[in-house]
DRENKE-685277 format. One record per residue: x, y, z of N, C-alpha, C, O, CB in turn; residue number from 1; residue in one letter. Coordinates in steps of 0.02 Angstrom, whole numbers, plus 50000, padded with zeros to 5 digits. Glycine has a CB too. Layout:
# residues N
{atom {X,Y,Z},{X,Y,Z},{X,Y,Z},{X,Y,Z},{X,Y,Z},NUM,"A"}
...
//
This chain:
# residues 151
{atom {54759,50369,44440},{54727,50417,44397},{54748,50406,44324},{54706,50410,44279},{54746,50488,44419},1,"M"}
{atom {54813,50391,44313},{54837,50380,44245},{54803,50318,44214},{54790,50316,44154},{54913,50371,44244},2,"K"}
{atom {54790,50269,44255},{54758,50208,44231},{54686,50224,44209},{54663,50197,44158},{54758,50153,44286},3,"I"}
{atom {54651,50266,44246},{54582,50284,44228},{54581,50323,44161},{54537,50311,44120},{54550,50326,44283},4,"K"}
{atom {54628,50368,44152},{54632,50407,44090},{54648,50361,44032},{54619,50366,43979},{54684,50464,44096},5,"I"}
{atom {54696,50315,44042},{54715,50268,43990},{54655,50223,43972},{54642,50210,43913},{54775,50225,44013},6,"F"}
{atom {54619,50199,44023},{54561,50156,44011},{54507,50194,43973},{54476,50166,43927},{54533,50129,44077},7,"A"}
{atom {54496,50258,43991},{54446,50299,43957},{54465,50309,43883},{54423,50302,43839},{54439,50367,43992},8,"F"}
{atom {54528,50324,43870},{54552,50334,43801},{54546,50269,43761},{54526,50270,43703},{54624,50359,43801},9,"L"}
{atom {54564,50214,43792},{54560,50149,43758},{54487,50131,43742},{54473,50107,43687},{54592,50094,43802},10,"L"}
{atom {54443,50144,43789},{54372,50131,43778},{54344,50175,43722},{54306,50152,43680},{54332,50142,43843},11,"L"}
{atom {54363,50239,43722},{54341,50286,43670},{54365,50263,43602},{54328,50264,43553},{54366,50357,43685},12,"T"}
{atom {54428,50242,43598},{54456,50218,43534},{54420,50155,43511},{54404,50149,43452},{54532,50204,43541},13,"L"}
{atom {54407,50109,43555},{54373,50047,43537},{54302,50061,43512},{54280,50030,43463},{54370,49999,43596},14,"A"}
{atom {54267,50107,43543},{54199,50123,43522},{54199,50158,43454},{54155,50146,43413},{54164,50167,43574},15,"M"}
{atom {54247,50201,43442},{54248,50236,43378},{54265,50189,43321},{54241,50198,43265},{54298,50293,43379},16,"S"}
{atom {54304,50139,43334},{54321,50090,43281},{54263,50043,43267},{54253,50023,43210},{54383,50050,43300},17,"C"}
{atom {54224,50026,43318},{54170,49978,43308},{54111,50008,43271},{54067,49971,43248},{54147,49951,43375},18,"S"}
{atom {54108,50074,43265},{54051,50106,43233},{54062,50117,43159},{54017,50140,43124},{54036,50171,43265},19,"C"}
{atom {54120,50101,43133},{54134,50112,43062},{54092,50065,43020},{54083,50006,43037},{54208,50102,43047},20,"K"}
{atom {54066,50091,42965},{54028,50050,42919},{54077,50006,42880},{54133,50026,42866},{53986,50093,42871},21,"K"}
{atom {54055,49946,42862},{54095,49903,42821},{54090,49928,42749},{54039,49918,42716},{54073,49829,42827},22,"N"}
{atom {54143,49959,42725},{54141,49988,42658},{54162,49937,42605},{54159,49952,42545},{54185,50049,42654},23,"S"}
{atom {54183,49879,42627},{54205,49829,42578},{54162,49767,42583},{54181,49717,42614},{54280,49811,42588},24,"S"}
{atom {54103,49770,42554},{54057,49714,42556},{54079,49658,42509},{54055,49601,42515},{53987,49736,42537},25,"L"}
{atom {54123,49673,42463},{54143,49624,42413},{54099,49631,42351},{54059,49677,42347},{54139,49552,42441},26,"G"}
{atom {54108,49585,42304},{54069,49590,42242},{53995,49578,42254},{53975,49544,42301},{54096,49540,42190},27,"P"}
{atom {53955,49606,42210},{53883,49598,42214},{53865,49524,42208},{53896,49488,42169},{53847,49639,42159},28,"S"}
{atom {53815,49501,42247},{53793,49431,42240},{53753,49419,42176},{53739,49362,42158},{53751,49412,42300},29,"P"}
{atom {53734,49473,42141},{53696,49466,42079},{53745,49445,42024},{53795,49480,42012},{53660,49534,42060},30,"V"}
{atom {53732,49389,41990},{53778,49365,41938},{53789,49414,41881},{53745,49453,41864},{53753,49299,41911},31,"P"}
{atom {53848,49411,41852},{53866,49454,41796},{53824,49434,41735},{53816,49375,41720},{53941,49450,41780},32,"Y"}
{atom {53798,49484,41701},{53764,49474,41636},{53788,49530,41591},{53791,49588,41611},{53685,49474,41644},33,"Q"}
{atom {53804,49513,41530},{53823,49565,41482},{53761,49607,41466},{53708,49581,41451},{53852,49534,41417},34,"Y"}
{atom {53770,49673,41471},{53715,49719,41457},{53740,49773,41410},{53790,49806,41423},{53687,49750,41523},35,"V"}
{atom {53704,49782,41355},{53716,49838,41309},{53652,49852,41272},{53628,49810,41233},{53775,49823,41260},36,"Y"}
{atom {53623,49909,41284},{53563,49929,41249},{53560,50005,41244},{53589,50040,41285},{53499,49901,41285},37,"T"}
{atom {53524,50029,41193},{53514,50100,41185},{53439,50114,41180},{53403,50077,41147},{53552,50127,41122},38,"Q"}
{atom {53417,50167,41213},{53348,50187,41208},{53345,50262,41194},{53387,50300,41218},{53308,50169,41273},39,"I"}
{atom {53295,50282,41156},{53286,50353,41140},{53227,50378,41181},{53170,50357,41169},{53273,50363,41062},40,"D"}
{atom {53240,50421,41229},{53187,50444,41274},{53139,50494,41241},{53090,50515,41273},{53217,50475,41335},41,"I"}
{atom {53153,50512,41179},{53105,50556,41144},{53048,50516,41112},{53000,50545,41088},{53141,50598,41090},42,"S"}
{atom {53054,50449,41112},{53001,50408,41085},{52948,50396,41139},{52964,50395,41198},{53029,50340,41059},43,"T"}
{atom {52885,50386,41119},{52831,50378,41168},{52843,50320,41217},{52823,50324,41275},{52766,50367,41133},44,"P"}
{atom {52875,50266,41195},{52887,50208,41238},{52929,50225,41299},{52920,50195,41352},{52921,50153,41198},45,"L"}
{atom {52975,50272,41292},{53022,50289,41346},{53015,50360,41370},{53058,50385,41406},{53093,50276,41324},46,"Y"}
{atom {52962,50395,41350},{52954,50466,41366},{52948,50481,41440},{52962,50537,41461},{52893,50493,41330},47,"S"}
{atom {52929,50432,41481},{52925,50444,41553},{52993,50462,41582},{52998,50493,41635},{52897,50382,41589},48,"S"}
{atom {53047,50442,41548},{53114,50457,41572},{53134,50530,41559},{53188,50551,41581},{53164,50411,41538},49,"L"}
{atom {53092,50567,41526},{53105,50639,41517},{53089,50678,41581},{53108,50736,41587},{53065,50667,41458},50,"Q"}
{atom {53054,50646,41628},{53033,50678,41690},{53070,50651,41749},{53085,50591,41753},{52957,50669,41700},51,"N"}
{atom {53086,50695,41797},{53117,50672,41859},{53069,50624,41894},{53009,50638,41900},{53134,50732,41905},52,"E"}
{atom {53095,50569,41917},{53054,50517,41947},{53026,50467,41897},{52994,50419,41916},{52998,50548,41986},53,"G"}
{atom {53038,50480,41832},{53013,50434,41781},{53055,50370,41779},{53114,50370,41798},{53014,50467,41712},54,"G"}
{atom {53024,50316,41757},{53059,50252,41753},{53029,50209,41699},{52972,50219,41679},{53058,50216,41821},55,"Y"}
{atom {53068,50159,41676},{53044,50108,41630},{53078,50042,41649},{53132,50041,41678},{53060,50127,41556},56,"V"}
{atom {53044,49988,41631},{53072,49921,41638},{53094,49898,41569},{53060,49909,41519},{53020,49871,41669},57,"Y"}
{atom {53153,49867,41566},{53179,49841,41503},{53199,49769,41511},{53214,49747,41567},{53240,49883,41479},58,"L"}
{atom {53200,49731,41456},{53228,49663,41460},{53304,49669,41467},{53334,49719,41448},{53209,49621,41397},59,"P"}
{atom {53335,49617,41494},{53407,49615,41500},{53428,49601,41572},{53386,49594,41616},{53438,49681,41477},60,"G"}
{atom {53493,49596,41583},{53517,49580,41649},{53495,49511,41670},{53487,49467,41627},{53494,49631,41700},61,"G"}
{atom {53485,49500,41734},{53464,49435,41760},{53388,49429,41762},{53360,49380,41736},{53492,49425,41830},62,"N"}
{atom {53354,49477,41793},{53281,49475,41798},{53250,49537,41767},{53194,49556,41785},{53260,49468,41871},63,"K"}
{atom {53286,49569,41722},{53262,49630,41690},{53301,49690,41715},{53341,49685,41762},{53188,49639,41703},64,"G"}
{atom {53288,49747,41684},{53322,49809,41701},{53270,49861,41722},{53213,49861,41697},{53364,49836,41642},65,"L"}
{atom {53289,49905,41767},{53249,49962,41788},{53290,50024,41774},{53344,50033,41803},{53228,49957,41865},66,"L"}
{atom {53264,50068,41731},{53298,50131,41715},{53258,50186,41748},{53197,50190,41740},{53305,50142,41638},67,"V"}
{atom {53293,50230,41785},{53260,50282,41825},{53294,50349,41812},{53355,50353,41803},{53263,50264,41900},68,"V"}
{atom {53254,50403,41811},{53283,50470,41816},{53267,50494,41887},{53209,50499,41906},{53255,50519,41761},69,"Q"}
{atom {53320,50509,41927},{53308,50531,41995},{53285,50604,41996},{53276,50635,41944},{53372,50523,42038},70,"D"}
{atom {53276,50631,42055},{53249,50699,42062},{53303,50752,42055},{53289,50812,42064},{53215,50706,42128},71,"F"}
{atom {53363,50731,42038},{53417,50779,42022},{53434,50778,41948},{53479,50812,41925},{53479,50762,42063},72,"L"}
{atom {53395,50738,41909},{53406,50734,41837},{53457,50683,41816},{53475,50680,41757},{53428,50800,41812},73,"G"}
{atom {53481,50641,41862},{53529,50588,41846},{53492,50525,41823},{53438,50510,41848},{53574,50572,41907},74,"N"}
{atom {53521,50489,41775},{53493,50426,41752},{53530,50369,41785},{53591,50370,41792},{53496,50420,41675},75,"Y"}
{atom {53492,50318,41806},{53520,50258,41837},{53489,50197,41804},{53431,50200,41781},{53506,50258,41915},76,"W"}
{atom {53526,50143,41801},{53500,50080,41776},{53521,50025,41824},{53580,50019,41841},{53524,50065,41704},77,"C"}
{atom {53474,49985,41846},{53487,49931,41893},{53461,49865,41867},{53411,49862,41831},{53456,49947,41961},78,"F"}
{atom {53496,49812,41886},{53469,49745,41876},{53410,49738,41924},{53414,49761,41981},{53523,49689,41888},79,"D"}
{atom {53357,49707,41901},{53297,49701,41944},{53303,49644,41994},{53256,49631,42032},{53236,49690,41901},80,"R"}
{atom {53360,49610,41995},{53371,49556,42043},{53386,49586,42112},{53432,49626,42119},{53429,49510,42020},81,"T"}
{atom {53348,49566,42163},{53361,49589,42231},{53425,49555,42255},{53430,49493,42253},{53301,49574,42278},82,"C"}
{atom {53474,49593,42279},{53537,49562,42301},{53529,49519,42365},{53575,49482,42383},{53588,49615,42314},83,"P"}
{atom {53472,49524,42398},{53461,49483,42458},{53429,49416,42440},{53441,49366,42474},{53415,49520,42508},84,"Y"}
{atom {53389,49414,42386},{53356,49353,42364},{53372,49340,42290},{53328,49341,42248},{53279,49358,42374},85,"H"}
{atom {53435,49328,42276},{53458,49321,42207},{53424,49264,42171},{53403,49271,42113},{53533,49311,42205},86,"V"}
{atom {53417,49206,42203},{53390,49147,42170},{53315,49138,42179},{53285,49095,42146},{53426,49086,42195},87,"T"}
{atom {53284,49177,42222},{53213,49170,42235},{53172,49202,42179},{53188,49257,42156},{53195,49201,42303},88,"S"}
{atom {53119,49168,42156},{53076,49197,42104},{53044,49263,42126},{53029,49305,42084},{53021,49148,42086},89,"P"}
{atom {53034,49273,42192},{53003,49335,42215},{53054,49392,42221},{53035,49449,42232},{52970,49323,42282},90,"C"}
{atom {53118,49377,42215},{53171,49427,42225},{53180,49473,42166},{53234,49477,42137},{53235,49393,42239},91,"G"}
{atom {53127,49509,42149},{53127,49556,42093},{53110,49625,42120},{53061,49633,42157},{53077,49535,42036},92,"V"}
{atom {53151,49675,42103},{53136,49743,42126},{53095,49781,42075},{53097,49767,42015},{53202,49781,42141},93,"V"}
{atom {53058,49829,42101},{53015,49872,42059},{53007,49939,42094},{53022,49946,42153},{52945,49838,42045},94,"R"}
{atom {52983,49988,42056},{52969,50053,42086},{52911,50046,42135},{52863,50009,42122},{52954,50106,42031},95,"M"}
{atom {52915,50081,42190},{52859,50083,42237},{52802,50123,42205},{52813,50161,42158},{52880,50114,42306},96,"S"}
{atom {52743,50115,42232},{52686,50153,42206},{52695,50228,42215},{52669,50268,42176},{52621,50131,42240},97,"L"}
{atom {52733,50248,42266},{52745,50319,42277},{52794,50348,42227},{52796,50408,42215},{52771,50331,42348},98,"S"}
{atom {52835,50303,42196},{52886,50326,42150},{52946,50357,42184},{52989,50386,42151},{52857,50376,42102},99,"G"}
{atom {52950,50350,42250},{53005,50381,42288},{53060,50332,42306},{53114,50352,42327},{52979,50412,42350},100,"L"}
{atom {53046,50267,42298},{53097,50217,42313},{53084,50154,42272},{53034,50148,42237},{53099,50201,42388},101,"D"}
{atom {53130,50106,42279},{53127,50043,42244},{53118,49988,42296},{53152,49989,42348},{53193,50030,42201},102,"I"}
{atom {53073,49941,42284},{53055,49890,42333},{53066,49820,42305},{53064,49810,42244},{52983,49899,42357},103,"V"}
{atom {53076,49773,42350},{53082,49703,42330},{53015,49669,42343},{52992,49667,42400},{53139,49667,42370},104,"C"}
{atom {52984,49644,42291},{52920,49610,42298},{52875,49627,42238},{52899,49653,42188},{52886,49630,42363},105,"G"}
{atom {52811,49612,42246},{52764,49625,42192},{52701,49656,42222},{52689,49651,42282},{52747,49561,42152},106,"S"}
{atom {52663,49688,42180},{52601,49720,42203},{52541,49680,42182},{52536,49654,42126},{52596,49792,42175},107,"Y"}
{atom {52493,49675,42229},{52426,49650,42215},{52381,49710,42224},{52363,49728,42280},{52405,49589,42263},108,"S"}
{atom {52364,49742,42169},{52329,49806,42174},{52376,49858,42204},{52428,49873,42176},{52264,49800,42217},109,"G"}
{atom {52357,49886,42261},{52400,49935,42295},{52436,49906,42355},{52467,49943,42393},{52359,49995,42316},110,"K"}
{atom {52432,49840,42364},{52463,49808,42421},{52528,49774,42399},{52528,49734,42352},{52416,49756,42453},111,"T"}
{atom {52583,49790,42433},{52648,49760,42417},{52653,49692,42450},{52646,49687,42511},{52706,49806,42440},112,"L"}
{atom {52665,49641,42411},{52682,49575,42437},{52758,49573,42439},{52790,49553,42391},{52651,49516,42392},113,"D"}
{atom {52786,49594,42496},{52859,49600,42502},{52891,49532,42502},{52868,49485,42534},{52877,49638,42567},114,"A"}
{atom {52946,49528,42465},{52985,49466,42464},{53032,49466,42525},{53032,49419,42564},{53025,49459,42398},115,"C"}
{atom {53071,49520,42532},{53116,49525,42589},{53108,49591,42626},{53140,49602,42677},{53188,49517,42567},116,"C"}
{atom {53065,49635,42601},{53052,49700,42631},{53110,49749,42626},{53109,49801,42658},{53034,49692,42704},117,"A"}
{atom {53160,49733,42585},{53214,49781,42574},{53189,49837,42529},{53149,49826,42484},{53277,49747,42543},118,"S"}
{atom {53212,49898,42543},{53198,49955,42500},{53263,49990,42482},{53312,49986,42518},{53149,50004,42534},119,"T"}
{atom {53261,50024,42425},{53321,50055,42397},{53303,50125,42373},{53247,50138,42351},{53351,50013,42338},120,"Y"}
{atom {53351,50171,42379},{53342,50238,42352},{53346,50236,42276},{53363,50185,42246},{53394,50286,42380},121,"G"}
{atom {53329,50292,42244},{53331,50296,42171},{53402,50292,42144},{53412,50287,42084},{53298,50360,42147},122,"L"}
{atom {53452,50294,42189},{53522,50284,42169},{53545,50213,42183},{53604,50198,42174},{53567,50334,42205},123,"D"}
{atom {53499,50169,42205},{53515,50099,42216},{53541,50082,42284},{53552,50023,42298},{53563,50077,42166},124,"G"}
{atom {53552,50131,42328},{53577,50116,42395},{53522,50088,42439},{53463,50104,42430},{53607,50180,42427},125,"T"}
{atom {53541,50046,42486},{53493,50016,42533},{53467,50069,42580},{53506,50104,42613},{53526,49957,42572},126,"V"}
{atom {53401,50076,42584},{53371,50122,42633},{53339,50084,42690},{53328,50112,42744},{53320,50167,42598},127,"T"}
{atom {53324,50020,42679},{53296,49978,42732},{53314,49906,42715},{53302,49884,42659},{53218,49987,42738},128,"H"}
{atom {53341,49869,42763},{53363,49800,42753},{53307,49751,42758},{53249,49770,42769},{53416,49782,42802},129,"G"}
{atom {53323,49688,42751},{53384,49655,42772},{53442,49657,42723},{53498,49641,42742},{53368,49585,42787},130,"P"}
{atom {53431,49677,42661},{53486,49679,42614},{53540,49727,42638},{53525,49781,42664},{53462,49699,42544},131,"S"}
{atom {53602,49707,42629},{53658,49752,42644},{53693,49775,42581},{53732,49823,42582},{53709,49717,42691},132,"T"}
{atom {53678,49742,42526},{53708,49760,42461},{53663,49809,42423},{53602,49802,42425},{53721,49697,42419},133,"Y"}
{atom {53693,49857,42389},{53653,49900,42346},{53631,49861,42284},{53655,49806,42272},{53693,49963,42325},134,"P"}
{atom {53586,49890,42246},{53566,49859,42183},{53624,49858,42135},{53666,49904,42135},{53505,49896,42152},135,"L"}
{atom {53627,49807,42093},{53680,49803,42043},{53665,49856,41989},{53613,49854,41957},{53684,49731,42011},136,"K"}
{atom {53712,49902,41981},{53702,49958,41935},{53740,49947,41870},{53793,49915,41869},{53725,50023,41968},137,"A"}
{atom {53713,49973,41817},{53745,49973,41752},{53760,50046,41732},{53726,50092,41755},{53701,49938,41697},138,"Y"}
{atom {53809,50055,41690},{53829,50121,41668},{53776,50150,41621},{53750,50114,41577},{53897,50118,41632},139,"R"}
{atom {53760,50214,41630},{53714,50249,41586},{53751,50310,41559},{53773,50353,41598},{53647,50269,41623},140,"V"}
{atom {53756,50315,41493},{53785,50375,41462},{53730,50407,41420},{53689,50373,41390},{53848,50358,41419},141,"T"}
{atom {53732,50474,41419},{53680,50512,41386},{53711,50550,41328},{53761,50585,41336},{53646,50561,41434},142,"V"}
{atom {53680,50544,41269},{53700,50582,41211},{53637,50608,41178},{53603,50572,41142},{53743,50539,41161},143,"S"}
{atom {53621,50672,41191},{53558,50700,41167},{53501,50666,41202},{53494,50671,41263},{53552,50691,41091},144,"G"}
{atom {53458,50633,41163},{53400,50598,41193},{53411,50522,41196},{53365,50484,41212},{53337,50613,41153},145,"T"}
{atom {53472,50500,41181},{53486,50428,41181},{53525,50409,41244},{53576,50438,41261},{53527,50409,41117},146,"V"}
{atom {53498,50359,41279},{53533,50331,41337},{53565,50266,41315},{53532,50223,41285},{53484,50319,41398},147,"L"}
{atom {53629,50258,41330},{53664,50195,41318},{53677,50162,41385},{53707,50192,41429},{53730,50207,41279},148,"T"}
{atom {53654,50101,41392},{53660,50063,41454},{53707,50005,41441},{53697,49966,41395},{53590,50039,41479},149,"I"}
{atom {53758,50000,41484},{53809,49948,41473},{53843,49930,41539},{53835,49963,41590},{53861,49971,41421},150,"S"}
{atom {53882,49875,41536},{53923,49855,41593},{53980,49903,41601},{54021,49896,41646},{53949,49782,41585},151,"N"}
//
């Protein structure tokens, strides 16, 4: 009886350990690029960022930058390089047509030509793989209507 209880406890412990997420993926596969830019969201060019779900594309980073205001009013900036297809020309992320997530690929009209089919939340986390890495994020600080984006 003691052996059965010990085996049950050992099995339970082994199963609980195997379900842990790997929280240490290591550094992002997206290469480091110096980023420092400021934008004023009160100007017409960036006014979409005054609204939740608004976004703009900017030059910079590896394949460009995507600046987003999520539905909680937080600003995020990501490198547009997909961490699953860093060197592939198709490995560029963009806002989905719904505006609810970020996708890897390009659109032909309303049809997504997926590069790897990875999708990301507006906070850059992976919502659907094969990518296991989140989007490379840059720091966004807000002062009035000016967003400063930097490493």
